[in-house]
PDB file with SEQRES, HELIX, SHEET and CRYST1 records, atoms N, CA, C and O in Angstrom:
SEQRES   1 A   88  UNK UNK UNK UNK UNK UNK UNK UNK UNK UNK UNK UNK UNK          
SEQRES   2 A   88  UNK UNK UNK UNK UNK UNK UNK UNK UNK UNK UNK UNK UNK          
SEQRES   3 A   88  UNK UNK UNK UNK UNK UNK UNK UNK UNK UNK UNK UNK UNK          
SEQRES   4 A   88  UNK UNK UNK UNK UNK UNK UNK UNK UNK UNK UNK UNK UNK          
SEQRES   5 A   88  UNK UNK UNK UNK UNK UNK UNK UNK UNK UNK UNK UNK UNK          
SEQRES   6 A   88  UNK UNK UNK UNK UNK UNK UNK UNK UNK UNK UNK UNK UNK          
SEQRES   7 A   88  UNK UNK UNK UNK UNK UNK UNK UNK UNK UNK                      
HELIX    1 AA1 UNK A    8  UNK A   26  1                                  19    
SHEET    1 AA1 3 UNK A   2  UNK A   4  0                                        
SHEET    2 AA1 3 UNK A  42  UNK A  53 -1                                        
SHEET    3 AA1 3 UNK A  28  UNK A  39 -1                                        
SHEET    1 AA2 2 UNK A  67  UNK A  68  0                                        
SHEET    2 AA2 2 UNK A  86  UNK A  87 -1                                        
SHEET    1 AA3 2 UNK A  74  UNK A  76  0                                        
SHEET    2 AA3 2 UNK A  81  UNK A  83 -1                                        
CRYST1    1.000    1.000    1.000  90.00  90.00  90.00 P 1           1          
ATOM      1  N   UNK A   1     -12.076  -5.288  27.739  1.00  0.00           N  
ATOM      2  CA  UNK A   1     -13.074  -4.359  28.206  1.00  0.00           C  
ATOM      3  C   UNK A   1     -14.290  -4.507  27.301  1.00  0.00           C  
ATOM      4  O   UNK A   1     -14.161  -4.650  26.086  1.00  0.00           O  
ATOM      5  N   UNK A   2     -15.473  -4.470  27.911  1.00  0.00           N  
ATOM      6  CA  UNK A   2     -16.690  -4.576  27.123  1.00  0.00           C  
ATOM      7  C   UNK A   2     -17.754  -3.681  27.726  1.00  0.00           C  
ATOM      8  O   UNK A   2     -17.666  -3.282  28.887  1.00  0.00           O  
ATOM      9  N   UNK A   3     -18.760  -3.371  26.924  1.00  0.00           N  
ATOM     10  CA  UNK A   3     -19.886  -2.559  27.376  1.00  0.00           C  
ATOM     11  C   UNK A   3     -21.085  -2.915  26.529  1.00  0.00           C  
ATOM     12  O   UNK A   3     -20.953  -3.474  25.440  1.00  0.00           O  
ATOM     13  N   UNK A   4     -22.263  -2.585  27.042  1.00  0.00           N  
ATOM     14  CA  UNK A   4     -23.483  -2.796  26.267  1.00  0.00           C  
ATOM     15  C   UNK A   4     -24.460  -1.669  26.559  1.00  0.00           C  
ATOM     16  O   UNK A   4     -24.352  -0.972  27.567  1.00  0.00           O  
ATOM     17  N   UNK A   5     -25.412  -1.508  25.655  1.00  0.00           N  
ATOM     18  CA  UNK A   5     -26.443  -0.490  25.810  1.00  0.00           C  
ATOM     19  C   UNK A   5     -27.683  -0.902  25.051  1.00  0.00           C  
ATOM     20  O   UNK A   5     -27.645  -1.834  24.248  1.00  0.00           O  
ATOM     21  N   UNK A   6     -28.753  -0.231  25.294  1.00  0.00           N  
ATOM     22  CA  UNK A   6     -30.016  -0.567  24.633  1.00  0.00           C  
ATOM     23  C   UNK A   6     -30.044  -0.131  23.176  1.00  0.00           C  
ATOM     24  O   UNK A   6     -30.844  -0.637  22.389  1.00  0.00           O  
ATOM     25  N   UNK A   7     -29.187   0.793  22.819  1.00  0.00           N  
ATOM     26  CA  UNK A   7     -29.071   1.295  21.451  1.00  0.00           C  
ATOM     27  C   UNK A   7     -27.651   1.844  21.277  1.00  0.00           C  
ATOM     28  O   UNK A   7     -26.900   1.919  22.250  1.00  0.00           O  
ATOM     29  N   UNK A   8     -27.270   2.232  20.048  1.00  0.00           N  
ATOM     30  CA  UNK A   8     -25.900   2.720  19.835  1.00  0.00           C  
ATOM     31  C   UNK A   8     -25.533   3.926  20.707  1.00  0.00           C  
ATOM     32  O   UNK A   8     -24.391   4.038  21.152  1.00  0.00           O  
ATOM     33  N   UNK A   9     -26.481   4.823  20.952  1.00  0.00           N  
ATOM     34  CA  UNK A   9     -26.189   5.996  21.770  1.00  0.00           C  
ATOM     35  C   UNK A   9     -25.876   5.590  23.216  1.00  0.00           C  
ATOM     36  O   UNK A   9     -24.898   6.058  23.797  1.00  0.00           O  
ATOM     37  N   UNK A  10     -26.699   4.731  23.781  1.00  0.00           N  
ATOM     38  CA  UNK A  10     -26.454   4.263  25.151  1.00  0.00           C  
ATOM     39  C   UNK A  10     -25.146   3.474  25.223  1.00  0.00           C  
ATOM     40  O   UNK A  10     -24.449   3.518  26.237  1.00  0.00           O  
ATOM     41  N   UNK A  11     -24.817   2.760  24.162  1.00  0.00           N  
ATOM     42  CA  UNK A  11     -23.563   2.006  24.105  1.00  0.00           C  
ATOM     43  C   UNK A  11     -22.361   2.940  24.157  1.00  0.00           C  
ATOM     44  O   UNK A  11     -21.406   2.674  24.887  1.00  0.00           O  
ATOM     45  N   UNK A  12     -22.394   4.024  23.398  1.00  0.00           N  
ATOM     46  CA  UNK A  12     -21.286   4.990  23.404  1.00  0.00           C  
ATOM     47  C   UNK A  12     -21.089   5.554  24.806  1.00  0.00           C  
ATOM     48  O   UNK A  12     -19.962   5.631  25.295  1.00  0.00           O  
ATOM     49  N   UNK A  13     -22.181   5.946  25.450  1.00  0.00           N  
ATOM     50  CA  UNK A  13     -22.075   6.504  26.801  1.00  0.00           C  
ATOM     51  C   UNK A  13     -21.543   5.464  27.778  1.00  0.00           C  
ATOM     52  O   UNK A  13     -20.688   5.778  28.606  1.00  0.00           O  
ATOM     53  N   UNK A  14     -22.035   4.235  27.694  1.00  0.00           N  
ATOM     54  CA  UNK A  14     -21.590   3.178  28.605  1.00  0.00           C  
ATOM     55  C   UNK A  14     -20.104   2.899  28.440  1.00  0.00           C  
ATOM     56  O   UNK A  14     -19.387   2.779  29.433  1.00  0.00           O  
ATOM     57  N   UNK A  15     -19.627   2.793  27.197  1.00  0.00           N  
ATOM     58  CA  UNK A  15     -18.221   2.479  26.966  1.00  0.00           C  
ATOM     59  C   UNK A  15     -17.310   3.623  27.413  1.00  0.00           C  
ATOM     60  O   UNK A  15     -16.317   3.398  28.106  1.00  0.00           O  
ATOM     61  N   UNK A  16     -17.649   4.843  27.018  1.00  0.00           N  
ATOM     62  CA  UNK A  16     -16.817   5.980  27.418  1.00  0.00           C  
ATOM     63  C   UNK A  16     -16.847   6.184  28.927  1.00  0.00           C  
ATOM     64  O   UNK A  16     -15.851   6.613  29.509  1.00  0.00           O  
ATOM     65  N   UNK A  17     -17.957   5.887  29.561  1.00  0.00           N  
ATOM     66  CA  UNK A  17     -18.042   5.992  31.024  1.00  0.00           C  
ATOM     67  C   UNK A  17     -17.116   4.982  31.689  1.00  0.00           C  
ATOM     68  O   UNK A  17     -16.516   5.288  32.719  1.00  0.00           O  
ATOM     69  N   UNK A  18     -16.988   3.793  31.126  1.00  0.00           N  
ATOM     70  CA  UNK A  18     -16.057   2.804  31.671  1.00  0.00           C  
ATOM     71  C   UNK A  18     -14.615   3.292  31.544  1.00  0.00           C  
ATOM     72  O   UNK A  18     -13.820   3.146  32.472  1.00  0.00           O  
ATOM     73  N   UNK A  19     -14.282   3.874  30.387  1.00  0.00           N  
ATOM     74  CA  UNK A  19     -12.927   4.418  30.218  1.00  0.00           C  
ATOM     75  C   UNK A  19     -12.671   5.550  31.205  1.00  0.00           C  
ATOM     76  O   UNK A  19     -11.583   5.648  31.772  1.00  0.00           O  
ATOM     77  N   UNK A  20     -13.664   6.400  31.412  1.00  0.00           N  
ATOM     78  CA  UNK A  20     -13.522   7.507  32.359  1.00  0.00           C  
ATOM     79  C   UNK A  20     -13.329   6.979  33.779  1.00  0.00           C  
ATOM     80  O   UNK A  20     -12.493   7.495  34.522  1.00  0.00           O  
ATOM     81  N   UNK A  21     -14.088   5.964  34.159  1.00  0.00           N  
ATOM     82  CA  UNK A  21     -13.950   5.375  35.488  1.00  0.00           C  
ATOM     83  C   UNK A  21     -12.549   4.788  35.687  1.00  0.00           C  
ATOM     84  O   UNK A  21     -11.960   4.917  36.760  1.00  0.00           O  
ATOM     85  N   UNK A  22     -12.033   4.155  34.659  1.00  0.00           N  
ATOM     86  CA  UNK A  22     -10.681   3.601  34.722  1.00  0.00           C  
ATOM     87  C   UNK A  22      -9.652   4.707  34.945  1.00  0.00           C  
ATOM     88  O   UNK A  22      -8.700   4.536  35.707  1.00  0.00           O  
ATOM     89  N   UNK A  23      -9.850   5.828  34.283  1.00  0.00           N  
ATOM     90  CA  UNK A  23      -8.934   6.959  34.455  1.00  0.00           C  
ATOM     91  C   UNK A  23      -9.063   7.545  35.855  1.00  0.00           C  
ATOM     92  O   UNK A  23      -8.059   7.863  36.492  1.00  0.00           O  
ATOM     93  N   UNK A  24     -10.293   7.687  36.333  1.00  0.00           N  
ATOM     94  CA  UNK A  24     -10.514   8.313  37.636  1.00  0.00           C  
ATOM     95  C   UNK A  24     -10.056   7.441  38.799  1.00  0.00           C  
ATOM     96  O   UNK A  24      -9.570   7.963  39.803  1.00  0.00           O  
ATOM     97  N   UNK A  25     -10.201   6.134  38.684  1.00  0.00           N  
ATOM     98  CA  UNK A  25      -9.871   5.252  39.806  1.00  0.00           C  
ATOM     99  C   UNK A  25      -8.440   4.742  39.778  1.00  0.00           C  
ATOM    100  O   UNK A  25      -7.841   4.504  40.827  1.00  0.00           O  
ATOM    101  N   UNK A  26      -7.888   4.573  38.576  1.00  0.00           N  
ATOM    102  CA  UNK A  26      -6.543   4.001  38.470  1.00  0.00           C  
ATOM    103  C   UNK A  26      -5.534   4.928  37.798  1.00  0.00           C  
ATOM    104  O   UNK A  26      -4.357   4.588  37.687  1.00  0.00           O  
ATOM    105  N   UNK A  27      -5.988   6.096  37.349  1.00  0.00           N  
ATOM    106  CA  UNK A  27      -5.093   7.019  36.665  1.00  0.00           C  
ATOM    107  C   UNK A  27      -4.676   6.525  35.297  1.00  0.00           C  
ATOM    108  O   UNK A  27      -3.665   6.977  34.759  1.00  0.00           O  
ATOM    109  N   UNK A  28      -5.439   5.601  34.723  1.00  0.00           N  
ATOM    110  CA  UNK A  28      -5.075   4.992  33.442  1.00  0.00           C  
ATOM    111  C   UNK A  28      -5.429   5.912  32.284  1.00  0.00           C  
ATOM    112  O   UNK A  28      -6.548   6.418  32.204  1.00  0.00           O  
ATOM    113  N   UNK A  29      -4.475   6.126  31.394  1.00  0.00           N  
ATOM    114  CA  UNK A  29      -4.672   6.915  30.183  1.00  0.00           C  
ATOM    115  C   UNK A  29      -4.651   5.987  28.980  1.00  0.00           C  
ATOM    116  O   UNK A  29      -3.646   5.326  28.718  1.00  0.00           O  
ATOM    117  N   UNK A  30      -5.743   5.936  28.259  1.00  0.00           N  
ATOM    118  CA  UNK A  30      -5.826   5.085  27.068  1.00  0.00           C  
ATOM    119  C   UNK A  30      -5.009   5.711  25.945  1.00  0.00           C  
ATOM    120  O   UNK A  30      -5.110   6.910  25.686  1.00  0.00           O  
ATOM    121  N   UNK A  31      -4.213   4.902  25.290  1.00  0.00           N  
ATOM    122  CA  UNK A  31      -3.399   5.350  24.164  1.00  0.00           C  
ATOM    123  C   UNK A  31      -3.887   4.719  22.869  1.00  0.00           C  
ATOM    124  O   UNK A  31      -3.899   5.366  21.822  1.00  0.00           O  
ATOM    125  N   UNK A  32      -4.286   3.462  22.941  1.00  0.00           N  
ATOM    126  CA  UNK A  32      -4.734   2.739  21.752  1.00  0.00           C  
ATOM    127  C   UNK A  32      -5.934   1.882  22.113  1.00  0.00           C  
ATOM    128  O   UNK A  32      -5.915   1.146  23.099  1.00  0.00           O  
ATOM    129  N   UNK A  33      -6.978   1.988  21.302  1.00  0.00           N  
ATOM    130  CA  UNK A  33      -8.195   1.206  21.516  1.00  0.00           C  
ATOM    131  C   UNK A  33      -8.527   0.474  20.222  1.00  0.00           C  
ATOM    132  O   UNK A  33      -8.593   1.075  19.150  1.00  0.00           O  
ATOM    133  N   UNK A  34      -8.732  -0.825  20.342  1.00  0.00           N  
ATOM    134  CA  UNK A  34      -9.187  -1.644  19.211  1.00  0.00           C  
ATOM    135  C   UNK A  34     -10.556  -2.175  19.588  1.00  0.00           C  
ATOM    136  O   UNK A  34     -10.685  -3.109  20.379  1.00  0.00           O  
ATOM    137  N   UNK A  35     -11.580  -1.559  19.004  1.00  0.00           N  
ATOM    138  CA  UNK A  35     -12.956  -1.867  19.375  1.00  0.00           C  
ATOM    139  C   UNK A  35     -13.652  -2.665  18.287  1.00  0.00           C  
ATOM    140  O   UNK A  35     -13.449  -2.436  17.095  1.00  0.00           O  
ATOM    141  N   UNK A  36     -14.480  -3.612  18.726  1.00  0.00           N  
ATOM    142  CA  UNK A  36     -15.243  -4.455  17.819  1.00  0.00           C  
ATOM    143  C   UNK A  36     -16.709  -4.401  18.223  1.00  0.00           C  
ATOM    144  O   UNK A  36     -17.088  -4.967  19.248  1.00  0.00           O  
ATOM    145  N   UNK A  37     -17.549  -3.716  17.418  1.00  0.00           N  
ATOM    146  CA  UNK A  37     -18.969  -3.634  17.749  1.00  0.00           C  
ATOM    147  C   UNK A  37     -19.657  -4.983  17.553  1.00  0.00           C  
ATOM    148  O   UNK A  37     -19.250  -5.793  16.720  1.00  0.00           O  
ATOM    149  N   UNK A  38     -20.710  -5.201  18.342  1.00  0.00           N  
ATOM    150  CA  UNK A  38     -21.480  -6.432  18.267  1.00  0.00           C  
ATOM    151  C   UNK A  38     -22.941  -6.059  18.024  1.00  0.00           C  
ATOM    152  O   UNK A  38     -23.518  -5.263  18.765  1.00  0.00           O  
ATOM    153  N   UNK A  39     -23.531  -6.640  16.981  1.00  0.00           N  
ATOM    154  CA  UNK A  39     -24.935  -6.390  16.671  1.00  0.00           C  
ATOM    155  C   UNK A  39     -25.099  -5.426  15.515  1.00  0.00           C  
ATOM    156  O   UNK A  39     -24.161  -4.732  15.124  1.00  0.00           O  
ATOM    157  N   UNK A  40     -26.304  -5.396  14.977  1.00  0.00           N  
ATOM    158  CA  UNK A  40     -26.620  -4.487  13.870  1.00  0.00           C  
ATOM    159  C   UNK A  40     -28.026  -3.944  14.062  1.00  0.00           C  
ATOM    160  O   UNK A  40     -28.992  -4.630  13.727  1.00  0.00           O  
ATOM    161  N   UNK A  41     -28.172  -2.746  14.586  1.00  0.00           N  
ATOM    162  CA  UNK A  41     -27.130  -1.803  14.989  1.00  0.00           C  
ATOM    163  C   UNK A  41     -26.426  -2.287  16.259  1.00  0.00           C  
ATOM    164  O   UNK A  41     -26.977  -3.081  17.023  1.00  0.00           O  
ATOM    165  N   UNK A  42     -25.209  -1.801  16.472  1.00  0.00           N  
ATOM    166  CA  UNK A  42     -24.440  -2.285  17.620  1.00  0.00           C  
ATOM    167  C   UNK A  42     -25.077  -1.889  18.954  1.00  0.00           C  
ATOM    168  O   UNK A  42     -25.455  -0.737  19.167  1.00  0.00           O  
ATOM    169  N   UNK A  43     -25.182  -2.876  19.840  1.00  0.00           N  
ATOM    170  CA  UNK A  43     -25.649  -2.640  21.204  1.00  0.00           C  
ATOM    171  C   UNK A  43     -24.649  -3.183  22.224  1.00  0.00           C  
ATOM    172  O   UNK A  43     -24.907  -3.171  23.427  1.00  0.00           O  
ATOM    173  N   UNK A  44     -23.512  -3.656  21.733  1.00  0.00           N  
ATOM    174  CA  UNK A  44     -22.424  -4.122  22.605  1.00  0.00           C  
ATOM    175  C   UNK A  44     -21.102  -3.857  21.901  1.00  0.00           C  
ATOM    176  O   UNK A  44     -21.042  -3.680  20.684  1.00  0.00           O  
ATOM    177  N   UNK A  45     -20.051  -3.836  22.701  1.00  0.00           N  
ATOM    178  CA  UNK A  45     -18.717  -3.621  22.148  1.00  0.00           C  
ATOM    179  C   UNK A  45     -17.720  -4.419  22.985  1.00  0.00           C  
ATOM    180  O   UNK A  45     -17.833  -4.503  24.208  1.00  0.00           O  
ATOM    181  N   UNK A  46     -16.756  -4.993  22.303  1.00  0.00           N  
ATOM    182  CA  UNK A  46     -15.641  -5.680  22.954  1.00  0.00           C  
ATOM    183  C   UNK A  46     -14.387  -4.971  22.449  1.00  0.00           C  
ATOM    184  O   UNK A  46     -14.212  -4.789  21.244  1.00  0.00           O  
ATOM    185  N   UNK A  47     -13.522  -4.577  23.371  1.00  0.00           N  
ATOM    186  CA  UNK A  47     -12.360  -3.784  22.970  1.00  0.00           C  
ATOM    187  C   UNK A  47     -11.137  -4.144  23.795  1.00  0.00           C  
ATOM    188  O   UNK A  47     -11.237  -4.551  24.952  1.00  0.00           O  
ATOM    189  N   UNK A  48      -9.987  -3.981  23.169  1.00  0.00           N  
ATOM    190  CA  UNK A  48      -8.732  -4.044  23.908  1.00  0.00           C  
ATOM    191  C   UNK A  48      -8.222  -2.613  24.021  1.00  0.00           C  
ATOM    192  O   UNK A  48      -8.320  -1.822  23.083  1.00  0.00           O  
ATOM    193  N   UNK A  49      -7.680  -2.304  25.188  1.00  0.00           N  
ATOM    194  CA  UNK A  49      -7.219  -0.940  25.463  1.00  0.00           C  
ATOM    195  C   UNK A  49      -5.786  -1.008  25.953  1.00  0.00           C  
ATOM    196  O   UNK A  49      -5.476  -1.747  26.888  1.00  0.00           O  
ATOM    197  N   UNK A  50      -4.921  -0.243  25.328  1.00  0.00           N  
ATOM    198  CA  UNK A  50      -3.523  -0.153  25.753  1.00  0.00           C  
ATOM    199  C   UNK A  50      -3.254   1.288  26.182  1.00  0.00           C  
ATOM    200  O   UNK A  50      -3.823   2.226  25.623  1.00  0.00           O  
ATOM    201  N   UNK A  51      -2.400   1.453  27.161  1.00  0.00           N  
ATOM    202  CA  UNK A  51      -2.070   2.784  27.623  1.00  0.00           C  
ATOM    203  C   UNK A  51      -1.103   2.723  28.779  1.00  0.00           C  
ATOM    204  O   UNK A  51      -0.306   1.791  28.890  1.00  0.00           O  
ATOM    205  N   UNK A  52      -1.177   3.722  29.640  1.00  0.00           N  
ATOM    206  CA  UNK A  52      -0.264   3.800  30.763  1.00  0.00           C  
ATOM    207  C   UNK A  52      -0.881   4.610  31.887  1.00  0.00           C  
ATOM    208  O   UNK A  52      -1.890   5.287  31.690  1.00  0.00           O  
ATOM    209  N   UNK A  53      -0.287   4.543  33.048  1.00  0.00           N  
ATOM    210  CA  UNK A  53      -0.744   5.309  34.198  1.00  0.00           C  
ATOM    211  C   UNK A  53      -0.280   6.753  34.083  1.00  0.00           C  
ATOM    212  O   UNK A  53       0.834   7.021  33.635  1.00  0.00           O  
ATOM    213  N   UNK A  54      -1.133   7.672  34.487  1.00  0.00           N  
ATOM    214  CA  UNK A  54      -0.801   9.090  34.456  1.00  0.00           C  
ATOM    215  C   UNK A  54       0.453   9.360  35.273  1.00  0.00           C  
ATOM    216  O   UNK A  54       0.572   8.916  36.415  1.00  0.00           O  
ATOM    217  N   UNK A  55       1.389  10.095  34.676  1.00  0.00           N  
ATOM    218  CA  UNK A  55       2.641  10.478  35.329  1.00  0.00           C  
ATOM    219  C   UNK A  55       2.780  11.987  35.170  1.00  0.00           C  
ATOM    220  O   UNK A  55       3.008  12.464  34.058  1.00  0.00           O  
ATOM    221  N   UNK A  56       2.648  12.752  36.259  1.00  0.00           N  
ATOM    222  CA  UNK A  56       2.707  14.208  36.139  1.00  0.00           C  
ATOM    223  C   UNK A  56       4.021  14.729  35.551  1.00  0.00           C  
ATOM    224  O   UNK A  56       4.071  15.854  35.054  1.00  0.00           O  
ATOM    225  N   UNK A  57       5.066  13.931  35.603  1.00  0.00           N  
ATOM    226  CA  UNK A  57       6.340  14.328  35.012  1.00  0.00           C  
ATOM    227  C   UNK A  57       6.332  14.218  33.492  1.00  0.00           C  
ATOM    228  O   UNK A  57       7.142  14.851  32.815  1.00  0.00           O  
ATOM    229  N   UNK A  58       5.419  13.417  32.959  1.00  0.00           N  
ATOM    230  CA  UNK A  58       5.359  13.204  31.507  1.00  0.00           C  
ATOM    231  C   UNK A  58       4.075  13.702  30.861  1.00  0.00           C  
ATOM    232  O   UNK A  58       4.050  13.998  29.667  1.00  0.00           O  
ATOM    233  N   UNK A  59       3.007  13.796  31.651  1.00  0.00           N  
ATOM    234  CA  UNK A  59       1.710  14.179  31.110  1.00  0.00           C  
ATOM    235  C   UNK A  59       1.238  15.486  31.734  1.00  0.00           C  
ATOM    236  O   UNK A  59       1.468  15.735  32.917  1.00  0.00           O  
ATOM    237  N   UNK A  60       0.585  16.306  30.945  1.00  0.00           N  
ATOM    238  CA  UNK A  60       0.003  17.524  31.504  1.00  0.00           C  
ATOM    239  C   UNK A  60      -1.451  17.245  31.877  1.00  0.00           C  
ATOM    240  O   UNK A  60      -2.167  16.535  31.171  1.00  0.00           O  
ATOM    241  N   UNK A  61      -1.864  17.816  32.996  1.00  0.00           N  
ATOM    242  CA  UNK A  61      -3.246  17.654  33.449  1.00  0.00           C  
ATOM    243  C   UNK A  61      -4.070  18.793  32.873  1.00  0.00           C  
ATOM    244  O   UNK A  61      -3.678  19.958  32.937  1.00  0.00           O  
ATOM    245  N   UNK A  62      -5.210  18.440  32.314  1.00  0.00           N  
ATOM    246  CA  UNK A  62      -6.114  19.447  31.756  1.00  0.00           C  
ATOM    247  C   UNK A  62      -7.366  19.539  32.598  1.00  0.00           C  
ATOM    248  O   UNK A  62      -7.334  19.331  33.810  1.00  0.00           O  
ATOM    249  N   UNK A  63      -8.457  19.849  31.950  1.00  0.00           N  
ATOM    250  CA  UNK A  63      -9.740  19.961  32.620  1.00  0.00           C  
ATOM    251  C   UNK A  63     -10.282  18.569  32.941  1.00  0.00           C  
ATOM    252  O   UNK A  63     -10.263  17.678  32.091  1.00  0.00           O  
ATOM    253  N   UNK A  64     -10.758  18.389  34.155  1.00  0.00           N  
ATOM    254  CA  UNK A  64     -11.274  17.089  34.575  1.00  0.00           C  
ATOM    255  C   UNK A  64     -12.652  16.833  33.977  1.00  0.00           C  
ATOM    256  O   UNK A  64     -13.546  17.674  34.071  1.00  0.00           O  
ATOM    257  N   UNK A  65     -12.813  15.677  33.369  1.00  0.00           N  
ATOM    258  CA  UNK A  65     -14.116  15.245  32.868  1.00  0.00           C  
ATOM    259  C   UNK A  65     -14.813  14.539  34.012  1.00  0.00           C  
ATOM    260  O   UNK A  65     -14.261  13.617  34.613  1.00  0.00           O  
ATOM    261  N   UNK A  66     -16.041  14.976  34.315  1.00  0.00           N  
ATOM    262  CA  UNK A  66     -16.782  14.380  35.435  1.00  0.00           C  
ATOM    263  C   UNK A  66     -17.736  13.280  34.970  1.00  0.00           C  
ATOM    264  O   UNK A  66     -17.982  12.326  35.709  1.00  0.00           O  
ATOM    265  N   UNK A  67     -18.279  13.400  33.746  1.00  0.00           N  
ATOM    266  CA  UNK A  67     -19.234  12.392  33.279  1.00  0.00           C  
ATOM    267  C   UNK A  67     -19.416  12.485  31.769  1.00  0.00           C  
ATOM    268  O   UNK A  67     -19.194  13.531  31.160  1.00  0.00           O  
ATOM    269  N   UNK A  68     -19.824  11.370  31.185  1.00  0.00           N  
ATOM    270  CA  UNK A  68     -20.206  11.297  29.776  1.00  0.00           C  
ATOM    271  C   UNK A  68     -21.737  11.302  29.772  1.00  0.00           C  
ATOM    272  O   UNK A  68     -22.357  10.584  30.556  1.00  0.00           O  
ATOM    273  N   UNK A  69     -22.348  12.099  28.902  1.00  0.00           N  
ATOM    274  CA  UNK A  69     -23.800  12.243  28.938  1.00  0.00           C  
ATOM    275  C   UNK A  69     -24.449  11.926  27.587  1.00  0.00           C  
ATOM    276  O   UNK A  69     -23.784  11.886  26.552  1.00  0.00           O  
ATOM    277  N   UNK A  70     -25.744  11.708  27.628  1.00  0.00           N  
ATOM    278  CA  UNK A  70     -26.540  11.537  26.405  1.00  0.00           C  
ATOM    279  C   UNK A  70     -26.901  12.891  25.804  1.00  0.00           C  
ATOM    280  O   UNK A  70     -27.314  12.962  24.646  1.00  0.00           O  
ATOM    281  N   UNK A  71     -26.750  13.973  26.582  1.00  0.00           N  
ATOM    282  CA  UNK A  71     -27.110  15.311  26.109  1.00  0.00           C  
ATOM    283  C   UNK A  71     -26.314  15.688  24.859  1.00  0.00           C  
ATOM    284  O   UNK A  71     -25.084  15.722  24.897  1.00  0.00           O  
ATOM    285  N   UNK A  72     -26.992  15.967  23.775  1.00  0.00           N  
ATOM    286  CA  UNK A  72     -26.334  16.396  22.545  1.00  0.00           C  
ATOM    287  C   UNK A  72     -25.576  15.299  21.820  1.00  0.00           C  
ATOM    288  O   UNK A  72     -24.863  15.579  20.857  1.00  0.00           O  
ATOM    289  N   UNK A  73     -25.713  14.064  22.259  1.00  0.00           N  
ATOM    290  CA  UNK A  73     -24.987  12.951  21.639  1.00  0.00           C  
ATOM    291  C   UNK A  73     -25.513  12.679  20.236  1.00  0.00           C  
ATOM    292  O   UNK A  73     -26.722  12.601  20.018  1.00  0.00           O  
ATOM    293  N   UNK A  74     -24.604  12.540  19.304  1.00  0.00           N  
ATOM    294  CA  UNK A  74     -24.955  12.191  17.930  1.00  0.00           C  
ATOM    295  C   UNK A  74     -24.080  11.024  17.493  1.00  0.00           C  
ATOM    296  O   UNK A  74     -22.857  11.081  17.619  1.00  0.00           O  
ATOM    297  N   UNK A  75     -24.701   9.969  16.982  1.00  0.00           N  
ATOM    298  CA  UNK A  75     -23.978   8.800  16.494  1.00  0.00           C  
ATOM    299  C   UNK A  75     -24.283   8.650  15.015  1.00  0.00           C  
ATOM    300  O   UNK A  75     -25.447   8.586  14.620  1.00  0.00           O  
ATOM    301  N   UNK A  76     -23.239   8.593  14.194  1.00  0.00           N  
ATOM    302  CA  UNK A  76     -23.366   8.398  12.751  1.00  0.00           C  
ATOM    303  C   UNK A  76     -22.746   7.044  12.420  1.00  0.00           C  
ATOM    304  O   UNK A  76     -21.543   6.945  12.178  1.00  0.00           O  
ATOM    305  N   UNK A  77     -23.574   6.006  12.412  1.00  0.00           N  
ATOM    306  CA  UNK A  77     -23.071   4.652  12.170  1.00  0.00           C  
ATOM    307  C   UNK A  77     -22.480   4.497  10.776  1.00  0.00           C  
ATOM    308  O   UNK A  77     -21.496   3.778  10.599  1.00  0.00           O  
ATOM    309  N   UNK A  78     -23.061   5.156   9.791  1.00  0.00           N  
ATOM    310  CA  UNK A  78     -22.579   5.032   8.410  1.00  0.00           C  
ATOM    311  C   UNK A  78     -21.149   5.530   8.263  1.00  0.00           C  
ATOM    312  O   UNK A  78     -20.377   4.979   7.478  1.00  0.00           O  
ATOM    313  N   UNK A  79     -20.791   6.561   9.007  1.00  0.00           N  
ATOM    314  CA  UNK A  79     -19.438   7.124   8.923  1.00  0.00           C  
ATOM    315  C   UNK A  79     -18.535   6.651  10.052  1.00  0.00           C  
ATOM    316  O   UNK A  79     -17.341   6.950  10.057  1.00  0.00           O  
ATOM    317  N   UNK A  80     -19.094   5.914  11.012  1.00  0.00           N  
ATOM    318  CA  UNK A  80     -18.295   5.431  12.141  1.00  0.00           C  
ATOM    319  C   UNK A  80     -17.834   6.541  13.049  1.00  0.00           C  
ATOM    320  O   UNK A  80     -16.705   6.526  13.539  1.00  0.00           O  
ATOM    321  N   UNK A  81     -18.729   7.530  13.282  1.00  0.00           N  
ATOM    322  CA  UNK A  81     -18.364   8.687  14.097  1.00  0.00           C  
ATOM    323  C   UNK A  81     -19.435   8.970  15.133  1.00  0.00           C  
ATOM    324  O   UNK A  81     -20.596   8.592  14.982  1.00  0.00           O  
ATOM    325  N   UNK A  82     -19.010   9.645  16.188  1.00  0.00           N  
ATOM    326  CA  UNK A  82     -19.939  10.100  17.216  1.00  0.00           C  
ATOM    327  C   UNK A  82     -19.497  11.460  17.707  1.00  0.00           C  
ATOM    328  O   UNK A  82     -18.306  11.772  17.721  1.00  0.00           O  
ATOM    329  N   UNK A  83     -20.468  12.271  18.112  1.00  0.00           N  
ATOM    330  CA  UNK A  83     -20.203  13.569  18.739  1.00  0.00           C  
ATOM    331  C   UNK A  83     -20.685  13.427  20.170  1.00  0.00           C  
ATOM    332  O   UNK A  83     -21.853  13.123  20.411  1.00  0.00           O  
ATOM    333  N   UNK A  84     -19.786  13.647  21.117  1.00  0.00           N  
ATOM    334  CA  UNK A  84     -20.084  13.432  22.530  1.00  0.00           C  
ATOM    335  C   UNK A  84     -19.802  14.720  23.301  1.00  0.00           C  
ATOM    336  O   UNK A  84     -18.763  15.354  23.116  1.00  0.00           O  
ATOM    337  N   UNK A  85     -20.736  15.093  24.161  1.00  0.00           N  
ATOM    338  CA  UNK A  85     -20.537  16.228  25.046  1.00  0.00           C  
ATOM    339  C   UNK A  85     -20.340  15.648  26.454  1.00  0.00           C  
ATOM    340  O   UNK A  85     -21.120  14.809  26.904  1.00  0.00           O  
ATOM    341  N   UNK A  86     -19.308  16.098  27.125  1.00  0.00           N  
ATOM    342  CA  UNK A  86     -19.019  15.606  28.476  1.00  0.00           C  
ATOM    343  C   UNK A  86     -19.261  16.708  29.499  1.00  0.00           C  
ATOM    344  O   UNK A  86     -19.177  17.896  29.188  1.00  0.00           O  
ATOM    345  N   UNK A  87     -19.564  16.289  30.730  1.00  0.00           N  
ATOM    346  CA  UNK A  87     -19.686  17.225  31.834  1.00  0.00           C  
ATOM    347  C   UNK A  87     -18.305  17.456  32.428  1.00  0.00           C  
ATOM    348  O   UNK A  87     -17.559  16.514  32.693  1.00  0.00           O  
ATOM    349  N   UNK A  88     -17.977  18.738  32.635  1.00  0.00           N  
ATOM    350  CA  UNK A  88     -16.697  19.066  33.259  1.00  0.00           C  
ATOM    351  C   UNK A  88     -16.915  19.820  34.544  1.00  0.00           C  
ATOM    352  O   UNK A  88     -15.951  20.185  35.217  1.00  0.00           O  
TER     353      UNK A  88                                                      
END                                                                             
């Protein structure tokens, strides 16, 4: 799985949106992600994702995430962290 953006913030939204689309269309739940940023600052990412399909007998359903947004997004490259607000 890969994604790109014009800057680190757009990259975070693009990548998380791809994961959300995978969940919405295939019921895939990510369990482990190994991500490798590309660029300085990163504007692309290449990642491997492991997980499984949602099974109502094993997984509880919570609030549905409808979209990942740039609203309130904060990316701290020095600490390798991001704060993301999603639309529900």
